[in-house]
Structures are given as C-alpha cells and as structure tokens.
KOLLOKE-180307 format. One record per residue (C-alpha): residue number from 1; x, y, z. Coordinates in pm, whole numbers, plus 32768, in hexadecimal, padded with zeros to 4 digits. Example, Ala and Ser with C-alpha at 12.3 -4.5 7.8 and 13.67 -1.06 7.14 Angstrom:
<pts>
<pt num="1" x="84CE" y="7E3E" z="830C"/>
<pt num="2" x="8557" y="7F96" z="82CA"/>
</pts>
This chain:
<pts>
<pt num="1" x="EDBB" y="C2C2" z="823E"/>
<pt num="2" x="ED70" y="C3AF" z="8127"/>
<pt num="3" x="EDAA" y="C2DE" z="7FF1"/>
<pt num="4" x="ED77" y="C3E0" z="7EDC"/>
<pt num="5" x="EECC" y="C458" z="7E67"/>
<pt num="6" x="EF8A" y="C391" z="7F6C"/>
<pt num="7" x="F0B8" y="C2B2" z="7F47"/>
<pt num="8" x="F098" y="C144" z="7FAA"/>
<pt num="9" x="F1F1" y="C0F4" z="803A"/>
<pt num="10" x="F1B7" y="C020" z="8171"/>
<pt num="11" x="F0A5" y="BF56" z="8211"/>
<pt num="12" x="F0ED" y="C020" z="834B"/>
<pt num="13" x="F02B" y="C13D" z="82A9"/>
<pt num="14" x="EEE8" y="C07B" z="82DE"/>
<pt num="15" x="EDF7" y="C04D" z="83F9"/>
<pt num="16" x="ED06" y="BF2D" z="83F8"/>
<pt num="17" x="EBF0" y="BFFE" z="8363"/>
<pt num="18" x="ECD6" y="C062" z="8242"/>
<pt num="19" x="ED1B" y="BEF5" z="81F4"/>
<pt num="20" x="EBAB" y="BE9F" z="8200"/>
<pt num="21" x="EB5C" y="BFC3" z="8118"/>
<pt num="22" x="EC60" y="BF4B" z="801C"/>
<pt num="23" x="EBC3" y="BDEE" z="802B"/>
<pt num="24" x="EA65" y="BE7E" z="7FF9"/>
<pt num="25" x="EAE1" y="BF39" z="7EC1"/>
<pt num="26" x="EB93" y="BDFE" z="7E49"/>
<pt num="27" x="EA4B" y="BD3E" z="7E63"/>
<pt num="28" x="E9AF" y="BE41" z="7D7C"/>
<pt num="29" x="EABC" y="BE03" z="7C78"/>
<pt num="30" x="EA5A" y="BC91" z="7C46"/>
<pt num="31" x="E981" y="BCC5" z="7B0D"/>
<pt num="32" x="EA9B" y="BD80" z="7A63"/>
<pt num="33" x="EBB8" y="BC99" z="7AC9"/>
<pt num="34" x="EAE0" y="BB6D" z="7A5E"/>
<pt num="35" x="EAA0" y="BC13" z="790D"/>
<pt num="36" x="E928" y="BC20" z="7935"/>
<pt num="37" x="E92F" y="BD9A" z="791D"/>
<pt num="38" x="EA18" y="BEA0" z="7887"/>
<pt num="39" x="EA54" y="BFF5" z="7924"/>
<pt num="40" x="EB0C" y="C11E" z="788C"/>
<pt num="41" x="EB13" y="C1EB" z="79C9"/>
<pt num="42" x="EC8C" y="C22C" z="79A2"/>
<pt num="43" x="EC7D" y="C275" z="782E"/>
<pt num="44" x="EDA9" y="C353" z="77DE"/>
<pt num="45" x="EE5D" y="C312" z="7928"/>
<pt num="46" x="EFC3" y="C28E" z="791C"/>
<pt num="47" x="F069" y="C198" z="7A0B"/>
<pt num="48" x="F1E2" y="C1B8" z="7A1E"/>
<pt num="49" x="F24F" y="C053" z="7A67"/>
<pt num="50" x="F3B8" y="C05F" z="7AE6"/>
<pt num="51" x="F44C" y="BF0C" z="7B3E"/>
<pt num="52" x="F5C0" y="BF0E" z="7B82"/>
<pt num="53" x="F5BE" y="BDA7" z="7C02"/>
<pt num="54" x="F542" y="BC67" z="7B56"/>
<pt num="55" x="F3C8" y="BC44" z="7B6C"/>
<pt num="56" x="F2B8" y="BB85" z="7AB0"/>
<pt num="57" x="F179" y="BB7B" z="7B7D"/>
<pt num="58" x="F194" y="BCCA" z="7C2C"/>
<pt num="59" x="F1FA" y="BD91" z="7AF9"/>
<pt num="60" x="F0FB" y="BCF0" z="7A10"/>
<pt num="61" x="EFEF" y="BCF6" z="7B17"/>
<pt num="62" x="F017" y="BE6B" z="7B58"/>
<pt num="63" x="F012" y="BEB0" z="79E5"/>
<pt num="64" x="EEE5" y="BDD2" z="79A1"/>
<pt num="65" x="EE27" y="BE66" z="7AC8"/>
<pt num="66" x="EE60" y="BFC2" z="7A39"/>
<pt num="67" x="EDF6" y="BF54" z="78D9"/>
<pt num="68" x="ECB8" y="BEB9" z="7964"/>
<pt num="69" x="EC5C" y="C00B" z="79F2"/>
<pt num="70" x="EC8F" y="C0A6" z="789B"/>
<pt num="71" x="EDEB" y="C13A" z="78CA"/>
<pt num="72" x="EF2F" y="C117" z="7809"/>
<pt num="73" x="F07E" y="C092" z="787E"/>
<pt num="74" x="F1E3" y="C106" z="7838"/>
<pt num="75" x="F2EE" y="C019" z="78B8"/>
<pt num="76" x="F45C" y="C033" z="7922"/>
<pt num="77" x="F4FE" y="BEEA" z="7980"/>
<pt num="78" x="F662" y="BEBA" z="79FF"/>
<pt num="79" x="F76D" y="BFBA" z="7A50"/>
<pt num="80" x="F819" y="BF80" z="7901"/>
<pt num="81" x="F6E8" y="C00E" z="7850"/>
<pt num="82" x="F6CE" y="C14A" z="791E"/>
<pt num="83" x="F795" y="C28A" z="7952"/>
<pt num="84" x="F7F0" y="C20D" z="7AAF"/>
<pt num="85" x="F8F9" y="C13E" z="79FA"/>
<pt num="86" x="F991" y="C28D" z="7990"/>
<pt num="87" x="F99D" y="C308" z="7AF6"/>
<pt num="88" x="F850" y="C3B7" z="7B10"/>
<pt num="89" x="F7CD" y="C3D6" z="7C74"/>
<pt num="90" x="F67E" y="C351" z="7CEB"/>
<pt num="91" x="F61A" y="C4BA" z="7D2F"/>
<pt num="92" x="F654" y="C524" z="7BC5"/>
<pt num="93" x="F5B0" y="C3E6" z="7B3E"/>
<pt num="94" x="F480" y="C421" z="7C1A"/>
<pt num="95" x="F460" y="C58E" z="7BB3"/>
<pt num="96" x="F46F" y="C532" z="7A44"/>
<pt num="97" x="F399" y="C3FA" z="7A33"/>
<pt num="98" x="F28C" y="C480" z="7B17"/>
<pt num="99" x="F25A" y="C58C" z="7A11"/>
<pt num="100" x="F207" y="C47A" z="7915"/>
<pt num="101" x="F11E" y="C3B1" z="79F5"/>
<pt num="102" x="EFE8" y="C3CE" z="7ACC"/>
<pt num="103" x="F056" y="C2BD" z="7BBC"/>
<pt num="104" x="F193" y="C1EA" z="7BDB"/>
<pt num="105" x="F1C7" y="C083" z="7C47"/>
<pt num="106" x="F334" y="C046" z="7CA6"/>
<pt num="107" x="F418" y="BF25" z="7D0A"/>
<pt num="108" x="F57F" y="BF58" z="7D72"/>
<pt num="109" x="F680" y="BE72" z="7E16"/>
<pt num="110" x="F6E4" y="BF68" z="7F27"/>
<pt num="111" x="F619" y="BF86" z="806A"/>
<pt num="112" x="F583" y="C0E1" z="808E"/>
<pt num="113" x="F5C1" y="C13C" z="7F20"/>
<pt num="114" x="F454" y="C150" z="7EC1"/>
<pt num="115" x="F40C" y="C242" z="7FDD"/>
<pt num="116" x="F537" y="C311" z="7F71"/>
<pt num="117" x="F4B1" y="C318" z="7E0E"/>
<pt num="118" x="F350" y="C36F" z="7E88"/>
<pt num="119" x="F3CF" y="C49A" z="7F4B"/>
<pt num="120" x="F42F" y="C53C" z="7E02"/>
<pt num="121" x="F30A" y="C4C3" z="7D32"/>
<pt num="122" x="F1F4" y="C5A6" z="7CC3"/>
<pt num="123" x="F0F7" y="C48A" z="7CAF"/>
<pt num="124" x="F095" y="C365" z="7D92"/>
<pt num="125" x="F193" y="C248" z="7DA7"/>
<pt num="126" x="F13C" y="C0E3" z="7E03"/>
<pt num="127" x="F24D" y="C007" z="7E90"/>
<pt num="128" x="F273" y="BEC7" z="7DC5"/>
<pt num="129" x="F38A" y="BE4D" z="7EAC"/>
<pt num="130" x="F4C0" y="BEF7" z="7F37"/>
<pt num="131" x="F5D5" y="BE00" z="7F7A"/>
<pt num="132" x="F593" y="BD24" z="80AA"/>
<pt num="133" x="F4C4" y="BE38" z="814B"/>
<pt num="134" x="F354" y="BE30" z="80E3"/>
<pt num="135" x="F25E" y="BDCC" z="7FD7"/>
<pt num="136" x="F116" y="BE6D" z="8047"/>
<pt num="137" x="F038" y="BE13" z="7F1D"/>
<pt num="138" x="F0A4" y="BCA3" z="7F3D"/>
<pt num="139" x="F050" y="BCA5" z="80AC"/>
<pt num="140" x="EEFB" y="BD3B" z="805F"/>
<pt num="141" x="EEAF" y="BC36" z="7F56"/>
<pt num="142" x="EF2E" y="BB25" z="803F"/>
<pt num="143" x="EE48" y="BB9B" z="8158"/>
<pt num="144" x="ED2A" y="BBC2" z="8063"/>
<pt num="145" x="ED64" y="BA59" z="7FF9"/>
<pt num="146" x="ED6B" y="B9E6" z="8165"/>
<pt num="147" x="EC24" y="BA97" z="81A5"/>
<pt num="148" x="EB87" y="B9FB" z="8071"/>
<pt num="149" x="EC01" y="B89C" z="80C7"/>
<pt num="150" x="EB91" y="B8B6" z="8232"/>
<pt num="151" x="EA3E" y="B94B" z="81D3"/>
<pt num="152" x="E9F8" y="B814" z="8102"/>
<pt num="153" x="EA33" y="B74F" z="8242"/>
<pt num="154" x="E958" y="B829" z="831E"/>
<pt num="155" x="EA7E" y="B8DB" z="83BE"/>
<pt num="156" x="EB21" y="BA32" z="83B9"/>
<pt num="157" x="EC7E" y="BAC2" z="83EA"/>
<pt num="158" x="EC50" y="BAEE" z="8561"/>
<pt num="159" x="ECCA" y="B9AB" z="8608"/>
<pt num="160" x="ED93" y="B94B" z="84D5"/>
<pt num="161" x="EE9F" y="B83E" z="8500"/>
<pt num="162" x="EFB6" y="B863" z="83FF"/>
<pt num="163" x="F10E" y="B7C2" z="83C9"/>
<pt num="164" x="F20D" y="B888" z="8302"/>
<pt num="165" x="F319" y="B7A4" z="827A"/>
<pt num="166" x="F46C" y="B7D5" z="81D6"/>
<pt num="167" x="F540" y="B90D" z="81A7"/>
<pt num="168" x="F4A7" y="B9F6" z="82A5"/>
<pt num="169" x="F5DB" y="BAD4" z="82BF"/>
<pt num="170" x="F5DE" y="BB53" z="8160"/>
<pt num="171" x="F476" y="BB0E" z="80F7"/>
<pt num="172" x="F3D9" y="BC62" z="80DE"/>
<pt num="173" x="F280" y="BBCB" z="80A2"/>
<pt num="174" x="F27A" y="BB2F" z="81FB"/>
<pt num="175" x="F300" y="BC6C" z="8295"/>
<pt num="176" x="F1DB" y="BD37" z="8212"/>
<pt num="177" x="F0DC" y="BC28" z="8259"/>
<pt num="178" x="F152" y="BC08" z="83C1"/>
<pt num="179" x="F123" y="BD7A" z="83F4"/>
<pt num="180" x="EFC9" y="BD74" z="8360"/>
<pt num="181" x="EF61" y="BC53" z="8445"/>
<pt num="182" x="EFA8" y="BD3D" z="8570"/>
<pt num="183" x="EE60" y="BDEA" z="8519"/>
<pt num="184" x="ED93" y="BCB0" z="856C"/>
<pt num="185" x="ED3B" y="BBFA" z="86AB"/>
<pt num="186" x="ED9D" y="BAA8" z="8742"/>
<pt num="187" x="EE85" y="BA4F" z="861F"/>
<pt num="188" x="EF7E" y="B936" z="8651"/>
<pt num="189" x="F0BD" y="B92E" z="857B"/>
<pt num="190" x="F1BA" y="B815" z="8563"/>
<pt num="191" x="F302" y="B885" z="84C2"/>
<pt num="192" x="F3B6" y="B75D" z="842C"/>
<pt num="193" x="F515" y="B79D" z="83A8"/>
<pt num="194" x="F681" y="B747" z="83D1"/>
<pt num="195" x="F723" y="B805" z="84EE"/>
<pt num="196" x="F7E7" y="B8DA" z="83F6"/>
<pt num="197" x="F6AD" y="B941" z="8338"/>
<pt num="198" x="F5C7" y="B997" z="845B"/>
<pt num="199" x="F4CF" y="BAB5" z="844C"/>
<pt num="200" x="F579" y="BBFF" z="84AB"/>
<pt num="201" x="F55E" y="BC2D" z="8622"/>
<pt num="202" x="F4BA" y="BD82" z="860E"/>
<pt num="203" x="F396" y="BCEF" z="8542"/>
<pt num="204" x="F36C" y="BBD2" z="863A"/>
<pt num="205" x="F368" y="BCD0" z="8756"/>
<pt num="206" x="F26B" y="BDA6" z="869C"/>
<pt num="207" x="F181" y="BC7A" z="8676"/>
<pt num="208" x="F19A" y="BC1A" z="87E2"/>
<pt num="209" x="F163" y="BD7E" z="8859"/>
<pt num="210" x="F026" y="BD84" z="8781"/>
<pt num="211" x="EFA6" y="BC4F" z="8837"/>
<pt num="212" x="EFF6" y="BB43" z="873B"/>
<pt num="213" x="F069" y="B9F5" z="87BD"/>
<pt num="214" x="F1B2" y="B9AF" z="870A"/>
<pt num="215" x="F275" y="B869" z="8715"/>
<pt num="216" x="F3C8" y="B841" z="8668"/>
<pt num="217" x="F439" y="B6EB" z="85F5"/>
<pt num="218" x="F51D" y="B637" z="8504"/>
<pt num="219" x="F43B" y="B501" z="84EB"/>
<pt num="220" x="F35D" y="B4F5" z="83BC"/>
<pt num="221" x="F277" y="B3D1" z="8417"/>
<pt num="222" x="F222" y="B457" z="8571"/>
<pt num="223" x="F206" y="B5BC" z="84F3"/>
<pt num="224" x="F102" y="B573" z="83E8"/>
<pt num="225" x="F01D" y="B4A6" z="84C9"/>
<pt num="226" x="EEE6" y="B549" z="8558"/>
<pt num="227" x="EEE7" y="B681" z="8478"/>
<pt num="228" x="EDEF" y="B710" z="8380"/>
<pt num="229" x="EEF6" y="B790" z="828C"/>
<pt num="230" x="F050" y="B712" z="8224"/>
<pt num="231" x="F102" y="B837" z="817E"/>
<pt num="232" x="F23E" y="B7B5" z="80D7"/>
<pt num="233" x="F353" y="B890" z="804B"/>
<pt num="234" x="F480" y="B849" z="7F68"/>
<pt num="235" x="F5E8" y="B889" z="7FCA"/>
<pt num="236" x="F62C" y="B9ED" z="7F58"/>
<pt num="237" x="F76C" y="B998" z="7EA2"/>
<pt num="238" x="F795" y="BAF9" z="7E1C"/>
<pt num="239" x="F7CB" y="BB7A" z="7F84"/>
<pt num="240" x="F8ED" y="BA89" z="7FCB"/>
<pt num="241" x="FA5B" y="BAD3" z="7F87"/>
<pt num="242" x="FA70" y="B99B" z="7EA8"/>
<pt num="243" x="F99D" y="B884" z="7E1A"/>
<pt num="244" x="FA6B" y="B78F" z="7EE2"/>
<pt num="245" x="F9F9" y="B83A" z="8024"/>
<pt num="246" x="F88D" y="B830" z="7FB5"/>
<pt num="247" x="F8B4" y="B6BC" z="7F5F"/>
<pt num="248" x="F8FF" y="B675" z="80CE"/>
<pt num="249" x="F78A" y="B6B6" z="8113"/>
<pt num="250" x="F6E2" y="B669" z="7FCD"/>
<pt num="251" x="F5F5" y="B53E" z="7FE1"/>
<pt num="252" x="F609" y="B520" z="815B"/>
<pt num="253" x="F493" y="B553" z="818B"/>
<pt num="254" x="F3E1" y="B49A" z="8078"/>
<pt num="255" x="F267" y="B46D" z="8084"/>
<pt num="256" x="F1D6" y="B356" z="7FB5"/>
<pt num="257" x="F08D" y="B29C" z="7FB7"/>
<pt num="258" x="F110" y="B18A" z="80A0"/>
<pt num="259" x="F18A" y="B280" z="81A7"/>
<pt num="260" x="F049" y="B34A" z="8181"/>
<pt num="261" x="EF6B" y="B216" z="81B5"/>
<pt num="262" x="F02D" y="B19D" z="82E4"/>
<pt num="263" x="F061" y="B2E7" z="839C"/>
<pt num="264" x="EF5F" y="B3E8" z="832A"/>
<pt num="265" x="EDF0" y="B405" z="8384"/>
<pt num="266" x="ED15" y="B393" z="8260"/>
<pt num="267" x="ECAE" y="B4F5" z="81F9"/>
<pt num="268" x="EDFA" y="B5AA" z="8233"/>
<pt num="269" x="EE2B" y="B6AB" z="8120"/>
<pt num="270" x="EF7C" y="B6B3" z="8070"/>
<pt num="271" x="EFFC" y="B80A" z="8005"/>
<pt num="272" x="F13D" y="B88B" z="7F61"/>
<pt num="273" x="F18D" y="B9E6" z="7ED4"/>
<pt num="274" x="F231" y="B94A" z="7D9F"/>
<pt num="275" x="F306" y="B903" z="7CE7"/>
<pt num="276" x="F32A" y="B7AD" z="7D89"/>
<pt num="277" x="F47B" y="B715" z="7D42"/>
<pt num="278" x="F437" y="B5D9" z="7C77"/>
<pt num="279" x="F5A5" y="B572" z="7C4D"/>
<pt num="280" x="F5F8" y="B417" z="7CCD"/>
<pt num="281" x="F6C6" y="B496" z="7DF3"/>
<pt num="282" x="F5B2" y="B583" z="7E69"/>
<pt num="283" x="F440" y="B52E" z="7E30"/>
<pt num="284" x="F3BB" y="B5DF" z="7F6A"/>
<pt num="285" x="F25F" y="B58C" z="7EE3"/>
<pt num="286" x="F26E" y="B448" z="7E1C"/>
<pt num="287" x="F1B1" y="B41F" z="7CD6"/>
<pt num="288" x="F0EE" y="B2FC" z="7D6C"/>
<pt num="289" x="F024" y="B409" z="7E27"/>
<pt num="290" x="EFA0" y="B499" z="7CE3"/>
<pt num="291" x="EE5B" y="B3D4" z="7CF4"/>
<pt num="292" x="EE23" y="B419" z="7E64"/>
<pt num="293" x="ECEE" y="B4F4" z="7E7C"/>
<pt num="294" x="ED86" y="B5A5" z="7FA6"/>
<pt num="295" x="EEA8" y="B628" z="7ED7"/>
<pt num="296" x="EE4F" y="B799" z="7EBF"/>
<pt num="297" x="EF83" y="B81F" z="7E10"/>
<pt num="298" x="EED0" y="B86E" z="7CCA"/>
<pt num="299" x="EDA1" y="B8F9" z="7D7A"/>
<pt num="300" x="EE9E" y="B9E1" z="7E1D"/>
<pt num="301" x="EF1B" y="BA5F" z="7CCC"/>
<pt num="302" x="EDB7" y="BA97" z="7C56"/>
<pt num="303" x="ED6B" y="BB5D" z="7D96"/>
<pt num="304" x="EE9D" y="BC30" z="7D50"/>
<pt num="305" x="EDE9" y="BCC9" z="7C2A"/>
<pt num="306" x="ECBF" y="BD26" z="7D07"/>
<pt num="307" x="ED95" y="BDC6" z="7E13"/>
<pt num="308" x="EE6F" y="BE87" z="7D23"/>
<pt num="309" x="ED3F" y="BF06" z="7C65"/>
<pt num="310" x="ECB6" y="BF79" z="7DB2"/>
<pt num="311" x="EDF4" y="C033" z="7E0A"/>
<pt num="312" x="EDF9" y="C0E9" z="7CBD"/>
<pt num="313" x="EC8A" y="C144" z="7CE0"/>
<pt num="314" x="ECC5" y="C1C8" z="7E41"/>
<pt num="315" x="EE01" y="C296" z="7E0A"/>
<pt num="316" x="ED70" y="C326" z="7CC5"/>
<pt num="317" x="EC22" y="C361" z="7D71"/>
<pt num="318" x="EB3E" y="C2BA" z="7C72"/>
<pt num="319" x="EA9C" y="C1AA" z="7D44"/>
<pt num="320" x="E942" y="C241" z="7D23"/>
<pt num="321" x="E969" y="C271" z="7BAA"/>
<pt num="322" x="E9CF" y="C116" z="7B43"/>
<pt num="323" x="E872" y="C091" z="7AFD"/>
<pt num="324" x="E809" y="C1CD" z="7A42"/>
<pt num="325" x="E916" y="C18B" z="793B"/>
<pt num="326" x="E8C4" y="C01B" z="790B"/>
<pt num="327" x="E831" y="BF36" z="7803"/>
<pt num="328" x="E810" y="BDC2" z="77C5"/>
<pt num="329" x="E934" y="BD11" z="7717"/>
<pt num="330" x="E90A" y="BCAE" z="75AD"/>
<pt num="331" x="EA02" y="BB8C" z="75A0"/>
<pt num="332" x="EA00" y="BA24" z="7617"/>
<pt num="333" x="EA68" y="BA07" z="7783"/>
<pt num="334" x="E9C1" y="B8C6" z="7806"/>
<pt num="335" x="EA99" y="B7E0" z="78DC"/>
<pt num="336" x="EB97" y="B8E8" z="7948"/>
<pt num="337" x="EB2F" y="B8E4" z="7AB7"/>
</pts>
C-alpha cells in the first residue's frame, strides 16, 4: 500500500509485504524507543489523540510514540469532554479537529465509527480500536512480538502454532490478529472459548479459506498443548448487557504456572493484549506467571512503541529523515530495556 497520507483503519489494508515493511521500520526505531537516541523529525507536528473509550496502554503508547519522534500531542478523552456530548456529529468533529492536527489516533466504542470519522478527516487517521470490530495497531504489535519471540528460537511466523483463549467473540485484538495471520503460510490456530464467546464465523471462514488450519474448542488444557504461543484475552465486560452476564464467563479459562508446567511445551510464549483482569474472580493470567521468562506481555507493550512510531513515520512520510534529525540522549537511561 501507499502509506504516506493514508488512514490505517483495518489490517485488511495490508499485504504481507506491507506488514514486513512496517516491521523493518519498527526495527529502525529501537534506538529511539530505548532512549539511546533522540530524534526531532516531527518537530512542530501535532497528534490529535481522540479516545472516546477507556484506554491506558494504547492512548499513552500512541502519544509517547509521537513524542519520541519529536511531535506534540493534544488529547480528548471521553464523550463527556467533547462536543459530541452536545450532539455534534462525527463528520463535524472530524472536519474541525483534523484542522488542528497532522495525524489523528482515535478509539470509539462503535464498530465502523473510526472509518466514518476518517472519511471526513483532512489528515491521516489511525484506528485505536472501534468497538468489537478491529484494533490494527495492536494486531501489528502482537505479530511483531510473535516474530521477535520466534526468531529467538530459530523460527518464523510461517508454520506458527497459536492458541487464542478467552473472549473471542468481542475481543477485537484477536479479530485483527486472525486476519493478519492469513498472510502467512502453514499457520495452525486453536480457538479456545465458551460456545457463547466463539470467534465470529466469518473470521473463522476467512482463516480457513486462506489455508490456515483452525480448530475450535472449549477445553483449555488440550488447546494450549503443542503450540508456540498462548494468546490469552480478558472477558470484554464492556460489550455485555450487564456485569452479571460477563461474570458467567469471567475466570473460566485461568492460566497459572501449574497449568502451564503440566500442559504447555517448555518454551511456549504467553501473550495478552492487556489489561489482564487481576480480580480474584478472573485472573486469566495469574500473578504467579510474572517470573516466567516466557511471559511476553510486557515485551508486547514495549514493542507497541516501536510499531506505532513506525506507523507515524510511514503515514507522515519521514522514515528516511529520522536519523538525520537525531542526537544522543543526555540523561540517565540504563536499565530501561
């Protein structure tokens, strides 16, 4: 695809070469994300950060990624703090705020809303999650993490074996990741969930038509055996009609060190898009996994900075200028990574 000036709304925009290009650019961002170098390539540029749904990692990660490239961030969080609460349309909001920004990162609870907003925007828009639909930058950072973890084991994404566990019906991260995996060969996917929270049928069909081997199951122990990656998700309580309904499924698929030791291969990587639910009735990833070297959830969050920096550099067409606007850092950074 042509990245410069483009919206990033869905992983279905990408071909395999596009994904590999994003990852190559992300690799080039390591010195800046790790605070060994500083670049001011986006000096004077403004990111409009518009998050109409609760977010910590995604919102702060987008903002920090833009700051690390030298740009500035202006934030809107929550409907109550925006003119949308007064009845303003997404069209009008897009026309106004795109006049104040050079690029916009947006999250909204309604599926398709970010695309609707982007259609009226005068600057590139990056989808930070639209309801239960998609989360393209999360899927990219997840796949980047998978590649990194497998490379350390002498493997690559082709022939990946992955189990996706939990709320696969409403989990937009697994929706986008599943679609991205269709670009790779000989991939095996085990979908572990309650019957009521199965992966949408059209996504399962898309994976199978792309040649992926897909197995659906409700059995955790069998599902996480013989895989390279266990990708756990929380119950998306905000998509349910009530907390009581969400509680019917919360905590059903708990992974702890004992289950991991007895059922996973020794080097199986554990991933999660976060936040993990640490309440006693949930704990889809138990705290006793924190010292497990194969727990990659915080390596995922670090990789999110690299991928989001890459997306900004690509859509604003500054990839080849990043190093020319760089210098060494002048503060203490040892031990960060």
